[in-house]
GULONU-406063 format. One record per residue (C-alpha): residue in one letter; x, y, z. Coordinates in pm, 1 decimal, decimal comma. Example, Ala and Ser with C-alpha at 12.3 -4.5 7.8 and 13.67 -1.06 7.14 Angstrom:
// GULONU-406063
+------+----------+----------+----------+
: rest :       px :       py :       pz :
+------+----------+----------+----------+
:    A :   1230,0 :   -450,0 :    780,0 :
:    S :   1367,0 :   -106,0 :    714,0 :
+------+----------+----------+----------+
//
This chain:
// GULONU-406063
+------+----------+----------+----------+
: rest :       px :       py :       pz :
+------+----------+----------+----------+
:    M :  -1024,3 :  18805,4 :  13807,5 :
:    K :   -747,6 :  18776,7 :  13565,5 :
:    I :   -432,1 :  18636,4 :  13714,1 :
:    V :    -50,5 :  18599,0 :  13583,0 :
:    V :    135,2 :  18336,8 :  13793,6 :
:    F :    516,9 :  18447,6 :  13823,1 :
:    G :    702,5 :  18134,8 :  13887,8 :
:    A :    672,6 :  17762,8 :  13778,9 :
:    G :    869,9 :  17621,9 :  14028,2 :
:    E :    801,6 :  17349,7 :  14310,3 :
:    F :    572,2 :  17623,1 :  14489,4 :
:    Y :    354,7 :  17655,4 :  14196,6 :
:    Q :    357,3 :  17318,8 :  14127,0 :
:    K :    251,1 :  17209,5 :  14514,5 :
:    R :    -54,2 :  17472,7 :  14513,1 :
:    K :   -175,6 :  17437,3 :  14136,8 :
:    K :   -456,6 :  17223,2 :  14193,0 :
:    Y :   -612,2 :  17453,8 :  14466,7 :
:    L :   -563,5 :  17741,6 :  14251,2 :
:    L :   -733,6 :  17581,5 :  13954,7 :
:    E :  -1043,3 :  17501,3 :  14162,0 :
:    Y :  -1124,3 :  17854,9 :  14182,3 :
:    T :  -1386,6 :  17911,3 :  13924,8 :
:    D :  -1365,7 :  18263,9 :  13942,8 :
:    I :  -1021,8 :  18322,8 :  13843,5 :
:    Q :   -861,2 :  18337,8 :  13485,9 :
:    L :   -504,8 :  18242,1 :  13457,6 :
:    I :   -407,0 :  18390,2 :  13146,0 :
:    A :    -19,4 :  18361,8 :  13173,2 :
:    I :    287,0 :  18249,0 :  13393,9 :
:    I :    600,6 :  18459,7 :  13399,5 :
:    D :    941,1 :  18300,6 :  13504,2 :
:    N :   1292,8 :  18391,5 :  13488,2 :
:    N :   1364,5 :  18040,3 :  13369,2 :
:    K :   1445,8 :  18094,4 :  12981,6 :
:    S :   1440,5 :  17735,4 :  12882,4 :
:    I :   1044,1 :  17749,2 :  12966,4 :
:    H :    961,6 :  18017,3 :  12776,3 :
:    G :    706,1 :  17985,2 :  12483,6 :
:    I :    576,6 :  17670,3 :  12599,1 :
:    H :    260,0 :  17573,9 :  12756,2 :
:    L :    232,6 :  17429,6 :  13148,8 :
:    D :   -112,1 :  17318,9 :  13233,9 :
:    G :   -274,9 :  17491,4 :  12948,0 :
:    I :   -101,3 :  17818,2 :  13002,3 :
:    P :    160,2 :  17990,8 :  12811,2 :
:    V :    487,1 :  18079,9 :  12981,2 :
:    F :    662,7 :  18433,2 :  12932,7 :
:    A :    969,5 :  18629,2 :  13039,1 :
:    V :    874,5 :  18849,1 :  13324,6 :
:    E :    935,4 :  19138,8 :  13085,7 :
:    Q :    638,9 :  19053,4 :  12867,2 :
:    I :    410,9 :  19148,6 :  13180,0 :
:    L :    410,2 :  19481,9 :  13028,0 :
:    T :    190,4 :  19387,8 :  12754,0 :
:    M :    -34,2 :  19203,5 :  12971,0 :
:    D :   -392,6 :  19306,0 :  13065,9 :
:    F :   -458,3 :  19146,5 :  13443,6 :
:    D :   -572,7 :  19205,2 :  13769,5 :
:    V :   -326,5 :  19071,9 :  13984,9 :
:    I :     20,7 :  18907,7 :  13957,4 :
:    L :     45,1 :  18616,4 :  14194,0 :
:    L :    377,9 :  18531,8 :  14356,3 :
:    M :    415,4 :  18175,7 :  14388,2 :
:    S :    775,9 :  18150,3 :  14533,2 :
:    I :    933,7 :  18164,6 :  14891,4 :
:    K :   1129,2 :  18446,5 :  14760,0 :
:    T :    892,5 :  18675,7 :  14701,2 :
:    N :   1072,6 :  18969,0 :  14813,8 :
:    E :   1334,7 :  18945,8 :  14484,2 :
:    M :   1015,6 :  18888,8 :  14265,6 :
:    K :    825,2 :  19184,3 :  14424,9 :
:    N :   1115,5 :  19433,6 :  14344,6 :
:    Q :   1180,0 :  19280,4 :  14016,8 :
:    L :    803,3 :  19394,5 :  13956,0 :
:    L :    823,5 :  19729,1 :  14094,8 :
:    N :   1159,7 :  19802,9 :  13903,3 :
:    L :    966,0 :  19749,0 :  13595,8 :
:    G :    688,2 :  20008,5 :  13716,0 :
:    I :    422,3 :  19735,9 :  13835,9 :
:    D :    145,5 :  19862,1 :  14079,8 :
:    I :    246,7 :  19740,9 :  14444,0 :
:    K :   -139,9 :  19682,5 :  14470,2 :
:    K :   -124,6 :  19469,6 :  14192,4 :
:    I :    140,9 :  19211,3 :  14346,3 :
:    W :    -26,7 :  18958,2 :  14577,0 :
:    C :    138,4 :  18671,8 :  14761,5 :
:    W :    -26,4 :  18292,5 :  14797,4 :
:    A :   -149,6 :  18371,5 :  15143,9 :
:    R :   -313,3 :  18685,9 :  14995,9 :
:    L :   -493,9 :  18529,3 :  14739,5 :
:    K :   -624,8 :  18226,8 :  14962,0 :
:    S :   -718,2 :  18488,5 :  15209,6 :
:    E :   -910,8 :  18658,0 :  14960,5 :
:    K :  -1144,1 :  18337,8 :  14850,3 :
:    E :  -1180,3 :  18226,3 :  15219,4 :
:    R :  -1327,4 :  18591,0 :  15340,6 :
:    G :  -1626,5 :  18566,6 :  15552,7 :
:    K :  -1582,3 :  18187,9 :  15627,7 :
:    F :  -1594,8 :  18105,9 :  16013,9 :
:    S :  -1603,5 :  17782,3 :  16191,4 :
:    F :  -1721,2 :  17804,0 :  16567,7 :
:    Y :  -1597,8 :  17555,5 :  16857,7 :
:    C :  -1772,9 :  17654,1 :  17161,7 :
:    G :  -1612,9 :  17521,2 :  17476,7 :
:    N :  -1866,1 :  17751,1 :  17713,4 :
:    T :  -2204,6 :  17925,8 :  17717,0 :
:    N :  -2076,1 :  18125,2 :  18007,5 :
:    E :  -2185,8 :  18527,0 :  17957,6 :
:    F :  -2057,0 :  18703,2 :  18245,3 :
:    V :  -2312,3 :  19000,6 :  18275,8 :
:    T :  -2076,9 :  19279,6 :  18357,8 :
:    G :  -1776,8 :  19106,4 :  18188,2 :
:    K :  -1637,1 :  19304,2 :  17886,7 :
:    K :  -1581,7 :  19076,8 :  17570,9 :
:    V :  -1212,5 :  19026,0 :  17463,3 :
:    L :  -1072,0 :  18864,7 :  17118,6 :
:    I :   -753,6 :  18690,3 :  17099,1 :
:    I :   -605,2 :  18677,2 :  16780,5 :
:    S :   -347,5 :  18436,4 :  16724,5 :
:    T :   -151,0 :  18259,4 :  16458,4 :
:    N :   -179,0 :  17844,5 :  16363,4 :
:    L :   -325,3 :  17701,2 :  16672,7 :
:    G :   -128,2 :  17394,0 :  16802,0 :
:    Y :     94,7 :  17215,4 :  17024,5 :
:    N :    315,8 :  17532,5 :  17072,4 :
:    G :    433,5 :  17812,1 :  17296,4 :
:    G :    282,8 :  18077,2 :  17090,1 :
:    S :    -91,9 :  17888,8 :  17083,6 :
:    L :    -61,1 :  17802,6 :  17469,3 :
:    A :     33,9 :  18150,0 :  17574,9 :
:    A :   -297,5 :  18266,8 :  17376,3 :
:    V :   -472,0 :  17987,7 :  17554,8 :
:    Y :   -356,0 :  18097,6 :  17908,3 :
:    A :   -425,9 :  18442,0 :  17834,1 :
:    A :   -786,1 :  18347,9 :  17756,6 :
:    R :   -827,0 :  18150,0 :  18085,7 :
:    A :   -684,5 :  18429,4 :  18296,8 :
:    L :   -906,8 :  18673,8 :  18159,1 :
:    E :  -1227,6 :  18464,8 :  18204,0 :
:    K :  -1128,4 :  18426,4 :  18540,2 :
:    L :  -1168,5 :  18763,2 :  18590,7 :
:    E :  -1494,9 :  18732,6 :  18417,9 :
:    Y :  -1397,6 :  18837,6 :  18084,4 :
:    N :  -1601,6 :  18682,5 :  17807,9 :
:    V :  -1313,3 :  18564,3 :  17563,0 :
:    V :  -1275,7 :  18430,8 :  17214,8 :
:    L :   -989,0 :  18268,6 :  17062,5 :
:    A :   -947,0 :  18338,2 :  16698,2 :
:    A :   -691,6 :  18206,8 :  16462,6 :
:    P :   -651,7 :  18111,6 :  16059,9 :
:    E :   -664,8 :  17751,5 :  16098,2 :
:    G :   -552,0 :  17511,8 :  16360,4 :
:    N :   -461,8 :  17128,3 :  16491,5 :
:    P :   -790,6 :  16970,4 :  16499,8 :
:    A :   -693,0 :  16768,6 :  16795,8 :
:    F :   -557,9 :  17076,8 :  16959,3 :
:    I :   -868,6 :  17254,0 :  16907,8 :
:    N :  -1111,6 :  16992,3 :  17029,5 :
:    E :   -874,6 :  16944,6 :  17316,0 :
:    M :   -895,7 :  17296,2 :  17407,7 :
:    K :  -1291,8 :  17320,4 :  17367,4 :
:    D :  -1329,9 :  17070,4 :  17586,2 :
:    N :  -1149,5 :  17209,4 :  17829,5 :
:    G :  -1390,7 :  17490,7 :  17807,6 :
:    L :  -1232,3 :  17730,0 :  17561,4 :
:    N :  -1446,4 :  17920,3 :  17283,8 :
:    I :  -1256,5 :  17921,8 :  16952,9 :
:    I :  -1318,5 :  18052,0 :  16637,5 :
:    I :  -1150,2 :  17971,4 :  16300,5 :
:    C :  -1140,2 :  18261,4 :  16046,5 :
:    L :   -963,8 :  18174,2 :  15740,2 :
:    A :   -937,2 :  18505,2 :  15588,5 :
:    L :   -682,6 :  18611,2 :  15884,8 :
:    P :   -431,9 :  18767,2 :  15910,4 :
:    Y :   -598,6 :  18972,6 :  15626,9 :
:    L :   -913,9 :  19144,6 :  15699,2 :
:    Y :  -1224,5 :  19219,5 :  15512,7 :
:    Q :  -1575,0 :  19390,1 :  15545,6 :
:    E :  -1709,6 :  19043,9 :  15702,1 :
:    E :  -1405,6 :  18993,2 :  15945,0 :
:    I :  -1434,9 :  19364,1 :  16065,6 :
:    L :  -1803,1 :  19320,4 :  16133,4 :
:    F :  -1701,8 :  19025,2 :  16351,1 :
:    I :  -1438,0 :  19218,6 :  16530,5 :
:    K :  -1630,2 :  19524,0 :  16604,5 :
:    Q :  -1850,2 :  19333,3 :  16853,2 :
:    F :  -1566,7 :  19289,4 :  17105,9 :
:    D :  -1442,1 :  19557,3 :  17339,7 :
:    Y :  -1085,3 :  19463,3 :  17377,2 :
:    I :   -830,0 :  19283,3 :  17107,0 :
:    I :   -531,1 :  19125,9 :  17194,7 :
:    V :   -325,3 :  19051,6 :  16889,7 :
:    N :   -117,4 :  18751,9 :  17035,0 :
:    V :    196,6 :  18737,8 :  16804,1 :
:    F :    419,5 :  18934,5 :  16548,7 :
:    Q :    294,3 :  18747,4 :  16248,5 :
:    M :    -67,2 :  18942,7 :  16294,4 :
:    I :    122,2 :  19271,9 :  16245,5 :
:    L :   -147,7 :  19343,2 :  15982,1 :
:    C :   -436,8 :  19288,9 :  16252,5 :
:    A :   -261,5 :  19480,6 :  16486,4 :
:    S :   -244,6 :  19814,1 :  16276,0 :
:    E :   -573,8 :  19777,8 :  16129,5 :
:    I :   -787,2 :  19681,1 :  16413,0 :
:    S :   -613,1 :  19971,9 :  16625,6 :
:    K :   -834,0 :  20200,7 :  16404,9 :
:    I :  -1138,4 :  20100,0 :  16507,3 :
:    K :  -1064,6 :  19911,9 :  16877,9 :
:    P :   -823,7 :  19913,1 :  17159,4 :
:    V :   -554,6 :  19675,1 :  17059,1 :
:    L :   -289,6 :  19511,5 :  17285,5 :
:    W :      2,9 :  19339,2 :  17070,2 :
:    W :    186,6 :  19092,4 :  17247,5 :
:    I :    509,3 :  18981,8 :  17116,5 :
:    H :    651,4 :  18643,9 :  17155,2 :
:    E :    903,4 :  18565,7 :  16843,0 :
:    P :   1243,4 :  18549,6 :  16816,9 :
:    S :   1468,5 :  18751,5 :  16586,0 :
:    S :   1452,2 :  18493,6 :  16299,6 :
:    F :   1083,0 :  18534,5 :  16251,4 :
:    Y :   1067,7 :  18904,9 :  16146,0 :
:    E :   1233,3 :  18941,9 :  15805,6 :
:    P :    964,7 :  18684,9 :  15603,2 :
:    I :    694,2 :  18861,9 :  15747,4 :
:    L :    824,0 :  19195,5 :  15698,0 :
:    I :    861,6 :  19107,8 :  15343,2 :
:    Q :    501,5 :  18983,3 :  15318,6 :
:    F :    380,6 :  19309,7 :  15505,5 :
:    D :    654,9 :  19533,6 :  15415,4 :
:    E :    398,9 :  19857,9 :  15409,8 :
:    Y :    386,9 :  19796,6 :  15787,5 :
:    I :    773,7 :  19872,5 :  15841,1 :
:    M :    687,4 :  20231,3 :  15866,1 :
:    T :    658,5 :  20309,6 :  16247,6 :
:    E :    359,4 :  20529,7 :  16227,2 :
:    K :    144,5 :  20217,6 :  16128,0 :
:    L :    233,0 :  20116,1 :  16453,1 :
:    E :     91,9 :  20426,7 :  16653,1 :
:    G :   -169,2 :  20384,7 :  16896,9 :
:    I :   -125,2 :  20042,7 :  16977,0 :
:    N :     -7,2 :  19917,6 :  17312,8 :
:    I :    266,2 :  19674,6 :  17248,2 :
:    Y :    435,3 :  19457,5 :  17502,5 :
:    A :    683,1 :  19187,0 :  17499,6 :
:    V :    686,7 :  18839,9 :  17661,1 :
:    S :   1053,7 :  18898,1 :  17780,0 :
:    K :   1373,0 :  19096,3 :  17743,3 :
:    I :   1455,3 :  18876,7 :  17448,1 :
:    A :   1164,4 :  18926,1 :  17250,3 :
:    Q :   1167,2 :  19308,2 :  17327,5 :
:    R :   1546,4 :  19335,0 :  17177,6 :
:    S :   1407,6 :  19131,8 :  16890,6 :
:    F :   1116,7 :  19351,5 :  16802,0 :
:    N :   1302,5 :  19682,4 :  16872,8 :
:    Q :   1587,6 :  19565,2 :  16633,5 :
:    Y :   1310,6 :  19657,0 :  16346,9 :
:    F :   1118,6 :  19908,8 :  16532,8 :
:    P :   1364,6 :  20092,1 :  16752,0 :
:    N :   1256,7 :  20170,1 :  17131,7 :
:    R :    894,8 :  20105,1 :  17031,7 :
:    I :    867,2 :  19820,3 :  17309,9 :
:    T :    939,8 :  19936,5 :  17666,6 :
:    K :    734,2 :  19700,1 :  17873,5 :
:    T :    742,7 :  19325,3 :  17912,3 :
:    L :    456,1 :  19086,1 :  18029,9 :
:    A :    529,3 :  18732,3 :  18095,6 :
:    Y :    266,5 :  18486,0 :  18050,6 :
:    G :    111,7 :  18248,4 :  18342,2 :
:    I :     43,5 :  17899,6 :  18335,9 :
:    P :   -234,7 :  17709,1 :  18559,0 :
:    D :    -96,9 :  17507,0 :  18830,8 :
:    E :   -162,2 :  17133,3 :  18691,1 :
:    R :     81,3 :  16981,4 :  18949,1 :
:    E :    -97,6 :  16683,0 :  19100,8 :
:    A :   -147,6 :  16744,0 :  19489,8 :
:    I :     31,5 :  16403,9 :  19552,8 :
:    I :    385,0 :  16367,4 :  19379,4 :
:    R :    356,7 :  15999,5 :  19281,5 :
:    K :    641,3 :  15779,0 :  19228,6 :
:    K :    836,8 :  15733,4 :  18927,2 :
:    R :    783,4 :  15427,0 :  18744,6 :
:    N :   1126,8 :  15416,3 :  18571,6 :
:    K :   1446,9 :  15438,9 :  18841,6 :
:    K :   1665,9 :  15561,2 :  18551,4 :
:    I :   1728,8 :  15975,0 :  18529,0 :
:    V :   1504,3 :  16080,6 :  18245,3 :
:    F :   1591,1 :  16379,5 :  18049,3 :
:    A :   1365,7 :  16507,8 :  17795,3 :
:    I :   1345,2 :  16790,4 :  17545,3 :
:    I :    976,9 :  16922,4 :  17418,1 :
:    G :    905,3 :  17110,2 :  17105,9 :
:    G :    874,1 :  17056,0 :  16728,3 :
:    V :   1187,0 :  16909,1 :  16579,8 :
:    I :   1321,0 :  17238,5 :  16408,6 :
:    P :   1681,5 :  17397,3 :  16364,8 :
:    L :   1588,9 :  17646,6 :  16642,0 :
:    K :   1503,8 :  17409,2 :  16897,7 :
:    A :   1835,0 :  17252,8 :  16847,6 :
:    Q :   1769,6 :  16892,0 :  16933,8 :
:    D :   2081,0 :  16783,3 :  16751,3 :
:    I :   2276,0 :  17004,3 :  17025,7 :
:    F :   2086,6 :  16795,9 :  17266,8 :
:    L :   2179,1 :  16435,6 :  17095,0 :
:    K :   2565,5 :  16533,9 :  17050,1 :
:    A :   2560,2 :  16615,2 :  17413,9 :
:    V :   2425,9 :  16291,9 :  17471,3 :
:    K :   2658,8 :  16092,8 :  17261,3 :
:    R :   2964,7 :  16251,9 :  17473,0 :
:    L :   2833,3 :  16133,1 :  17761,5 :
:    E :   3020,2 :  15826,3 :  17922,9 :
:    S :   2850,2 :  15472,9 :  17929,9 :
:    Q :   2816,4 :  15484,1 :  18311,8 :
:    F :   2564,2 :  15761,0 :  18267,5 :
:    K :   2400,1 :  15660,6 :  17945,1 :
:    N :   2304,5 :  15340,1 :  18074,2 :
:    N :   2151,7 :  15464,4 :  18350,6 :
:    A :   1921,1 :  15749,8 :  18191,3 :
:    L :   1665,5 :  15775,8 :  17924,2 :
:    F :   1644,5 :  16066,2 :  17701,4 :
:    L :   1312,8 :  16174,2 :  17535,7 :
:    I :   1259,7 :  16359,0 :  17241,1 :
:    I :    881,9 :  16478,1 :  17248,6 :
:    G :    743,7 :  16684,6 :  16962,7 :
:    L :    618,3 :  16650,6 :  16609,5 :
:    I :    909,8 :  16553,8 :  16360,9 :
:    G :    875,9 :  16569,6 :  15994,6 :
:    Q :   1081,9 :  16447,3 :  15671,2 :
:    D :   1268,8 :  16736,5 :  15633,8 :
:    P :   1666,4 :  16719,6 :  15649,0 :
:    Y :   1704,4 :  16854,0 :  15974,2 :
:    S :   1417,9 :  16625,3 :  16104,4 :
:    N :   1613,7 :  16331,8 :  15934,8 :
:    E :   1919,0 :  16421,2 :  16063,3 :
:    V :   1746,5 :  16402,1 :  16405,2 :
:    K :   1628,1 :  16070,4 :  16364,1 :
:    R :   1996,4 :  15954,1 :  16250,4 :
:    L :   2138,6 :  16104,1 :  16577,9 :
:    A :   1882,0 :  15938,6 :  16786,2 :
:    S :   1935,8 :  15579,2 :  16604,2 :
:    L :   2299,4 :  15574,6 :  16733,9 :
:    E :   2184,1 :  15604,9 :  17101,5 :
:    S :   1982,7 :  15302,4 :  17260,4 :
:    S :   1915,6 :  15531,8 :  17547,7 :
:    V :   1728,3 :  15784,3 :  17330,7 :
:    L :   1332,1 :  15764,3 :  17248,8 :
:    L :   1177,1 :  15952,0 :  16996,6 :
:    M :    816,0 :  15985,7 :  17146,9 :
:    G :    641,8 :  16232,6 :  16891,4 :
:    E :    406,7 :  16511,3 :  16930,1 :
:    M :    178,6 :  16482,4 :  17243,6 :
:    T :   -185,6 :  16602,9 :  17333,8 :
:    R :   -142,1 :  16812,8 :  17637,7 :
:    D :   -302,7 :  16527,9 :  17874,6 :
:    E :    -72,6 :  16302,3 :  17734,2 :
:    L :    225,8 :  16535,3 :  17826,2 :
:    K :     94,7 :  16562,7 :  18181,1 :
:    K :    143,1 :  16178,1 :  18220,7 :
:    V :    507,0 :  16187,2 :  18095,2 :
:    Y :    584,1 :  16457,3 :  18318,7 :
:    L :    546,1 :  16239,1 :  18621,6 :
:    E :    860,0 :  16042,5 :  18453,7 :
:    I :   1075,8 :  16350,5 :  18360,4 :
:    D :   1359,9 :  16400,5 :  18602,1 :
:    V :   1536,9 :  16685,8 :  18415,3 :
:    L :   1360,3 :  16921,8 :  18130,8 :
:    V :   1638,2 :  17024,2 :  17874,9 :
:    C :   1549,6 :  17357,1 :  17635,2 :
:    S :   1871,9 :  17376,8 :  17395,5 :
:    S :   1681,5 :  17651,4 :  17154,7 :
:    L :   1936,4 :  17874,1 :  16975,2 :
:    E :   1677,6 :  18136,1 :  17050,2 :
:    E :   1367,6 :  18102,3 :  17253,4 :
:    T :   1185,3 :  18421,4 :  17395,8 :
:    L :   1020,3 :  18236,6 :  17713,9 :
:    S :   1000,6 :  17861,2 :  17660,0 :
:    I :    632,7 :  17755,8 :  17801,6 :
:    V :    741,5 :  17370,0 :  17860,1 :
:    T :   1014,8 :  17471,4 :  18071,1 :
:    T :    793,3 :  17693,8 :  18277,5 :
:    E :    567,8 :  17382,7 :  18280,8 :
:    A :    864,7 :  17192,7 :  18383,7 :
:    M :    928,2 :  17434,6 :  18686,2 :
:    M :    554,3 :  17421,1 :  18805,2 :
:    H :    579,4 :  17032,0 :  18774,3 :
:    G :    914,1 :  17090,2 :  19013,7 :
:    K :   1140,2 :  16946,6 :  18774,5 :
:    A :   1516,7 :  17073,0 :  18726,2 :
:    C :   1590,0 :  17234,2 :  18380,6 :
:    I :   1890,1 :  17290,2 :  18199,2 :
:    V :   1846,3 :  17577,4 :  17952,7 :
:    S :   2045,8 :  17751,0 :  17699,4 :
:    D :   2132,1 :  18128,4 :  17778,5 :
:    T :   1987,5 :  18248,8 :  17481,2 :
:    T :   1623,1 :  18173,3 :  17601,1 :
:    G :   1409,4 :  18416,7 :  17797,3 :
:    I :   1367,6 :  18165,5 :  18087,1 :
:    A :   1738,1 :  18212,4 :  18156,0 :
:    D :   1676,0 :  18531,0 :  18326,4 :
:    Y :   1478,7 :  18361,4 :  18614,6 :
:    I :   1737,0 :  18065,3 :  18667,3 :
:    H :   2032,8 :  18101,2 :  18908,7 :
:    D :   2288,6 :  17841,5 :  18786,3 :
:    G :   2290,9 :  17558,1 :  19042,5 :
:    I :   2012,4 :  17677,6 :  19227,5 :
:    N :   1683,1 :  17667,8 :  19072,0 :
:    G :   1800,7 :  17526,8 :  18720,1 :
:    L :   2146,8 :  17505,6 :  18511,7 :
:    V :   2220,9 :  17737,1 :  18211,2 :
:    F :   2498,0 :  17660,4 :  17948,6 :
:    K :   2600,6 :  17853,4 :  17663,7 :
:    S :   2411,8 :  17827,0 :  17369,3 :
:    G :   2514,5 :  17589,7 :  17119,8 :
:    N :   2785,1 :  17471,1 :  17331,5 :
:    V :   2776,8 :  17074,6 :  17309,0 :
:    D :   3058,9 :  17016,4 :  17558,8 :
:    E :   2877,0 :  17243,6 :  17808,4 :
:    L :   2562,7 :  17081,9 :  17782,0 :
:    A :   2707,4 :  16764,5 :  17828,8 :
:    D :   2907,9 :  16898,6 :  18125,0 :
:    K :   2551,4 :  17012,6 :  18281,9 :
:    M :   2413,1 :  16656,2 :  18214,1 :
:    R :   2720,7 :  16495,7 :  18373,2 :
:    W :   2663,9 :  16747,2 :  18714,0 :
:    I :   2342,2 :  16581,1 :  18722,7 :
:    F :   2475,9 :  16234,8 :  18737,5 :
:    N :   2728,4 :  16339,2 :  18988,5 :
:    N :   2465,6 :  16525,3 :  19226,5 :
:    E :   2168,8 :  16324,4 :  19147,0 :
:    K :   2079,7 :  16386,7 :  19520,6 :
:    D :   2038,9 :  16749,6 :  19490,9 :
:    I :   1793,3 :  16708,0 :  19163,8 :
:    S :   1497,8 :  16718,4 :  19395,0 :
:    Q :   1619,8 :  17057,5 :  19573,2 :
:    I :   1665,1 :  17198,0 :  19229,1 :
:    G :   1310,3 :  17101,9 :  19151,3 :
:    R :   1159,9 :  17261,9 :  19471,0 :
:    N :   1358,8 :  17572,7 :  19391,7 :
:    A :   1216,8 :  17573,2 :  19046,1 :
:    R :    875,6 :  17513,9 :  19194,0 :
:    Q :    945,3 :  17815,9 :  19382,8 :
:    T :   1031,8 :  18030,4 :  19078,7 :
:    Y :    706,0 :  17927,0 :  18900,6 :
:    E :    482,5 :  18031,7 :  19195,2 :
:    K :    691,5 :  18367,1 :  19231,2 :
:    Y :    668,4 :  18445,7 :  18855,3 :
:    F :    433,5 :  18252,3 :  18673,6 :
:    K :    114,4 :  18206,6 :  18858,8 :
:    I :   -188,1 :  18238,6 :  18650,1 :
:    D :   -364,8 :  18446,4 :  18880,3 :
:    D :   -110,9 :  18691,8 :  18906,6 :
:    F :    -78,0 :  18698,2 :  18534,3 :
:    G :   -460,6 :  18752,9 :  18480,1 :
:    K :   -391,5 :  19095,5 :  18697,6 :
:    R :    -89,5 :  19191,6 :  18498,6 :
:    L :   -303,2 :  19116,5 :  18179,4 :
:    E :   -587,7 :  19331,6 :  18270,4 :
:    K :   -355,8 :  19634,5 :  18380,2 :
:    A :   -215,5 :  19611,1 :  18026,5 :
:    L :   -554,3 :  19558,8 :  17844,4 :
:    L :   -721,9 :  19858,4 :  18011,9 :
:    E :   -386,3 :  20070,1 :  17997,3 :
:    K :   -457,8 :  20409,0 :  17796,5 :
:    Y :   -210,2 :  20456,2 :  17523,7 :
+------+----------+----------+----------+
//
């Protein structure tokens, strides 16, 4: 395969060693809009202006940048066939086709049960992955034979889920599908495509198998995915797919791009993992916690700025936990800086599910300050554990919360209002337990896994 690389910048530099490992690839040229490097050689490969692609004999132009939409349009304007324009993920998928890794959590086979494949994005300690796991558990209770598939995943998460009895397959080519992947998929009776990122799977698999597409994503996820899979923007590509959203927010986000396409919601359910005997806390301070990977969308900075505005008498009687993977990017560094200013703030890092269960025993109040969250699983878990929750009004879970009754709601991004809700907790400490009990009742009414299983089965069997 003769390849021309478009883009010689940081994106290419970080991936070139992997690209050069493919022995059946011939890198014949690099094209770039940076005139200062035209005519030189990088890694022994000549660099040209983009327009010179018209004089070259090649099979694929590989876009090596995060700004693939601009690059693609530039090439299309030159008359390049779109089928010859690939992103990095497409090439990587092509080289990994037919490669599977199996993680066997159980060997149960229900004789009368149908086979269900749940396809998700990269597996890890995040809401989308957990929703897929709980869907698998709910269907297994109804004696379906279930396998969860993803292109990759956090090894600790995969092993933890396997040890808990879940069958997982890592299919490296996903979301792209080749003959090997199609052959594997054909053995299942039903397919659940768990996330919007797998739009290609939802569309292509629906041609051969019934597909339930379950949408979880906020609006900010859409444009990058639709740039990568722009041929699926056409609504006719989604005909014949039964599509549900996890919440009204997820429904609105999807319908912004595909008007009126989703008319139904399907909230998840989670297993009841609350301990039968409620242990007493070891820590006498009020413990607030925010759980989730440290990214701007989760708004840990809003949480920390609200903590800073609390009076000393409150901060001295509280602990503020930030639980989740934190990186070295500018936003993560800002969160670390803000945390370092407050002695009562602890950065706990990412936790396994088992570790998190133990921490829930110490948490009094769960805070979800996300700027947009379709249906926060960690908040639902906190309600299951009987914890009071403070959530922003741009989270799907806010639809289930009555302010001051079974939780507290503040205006998204409003630091002062979040600080006021925290003060309310301190000033009404005697009411925290009752709010927690009401939150537990909300879980029992809307999010029990057995009820979820029935709703999911109904959606799965629905004729579309």
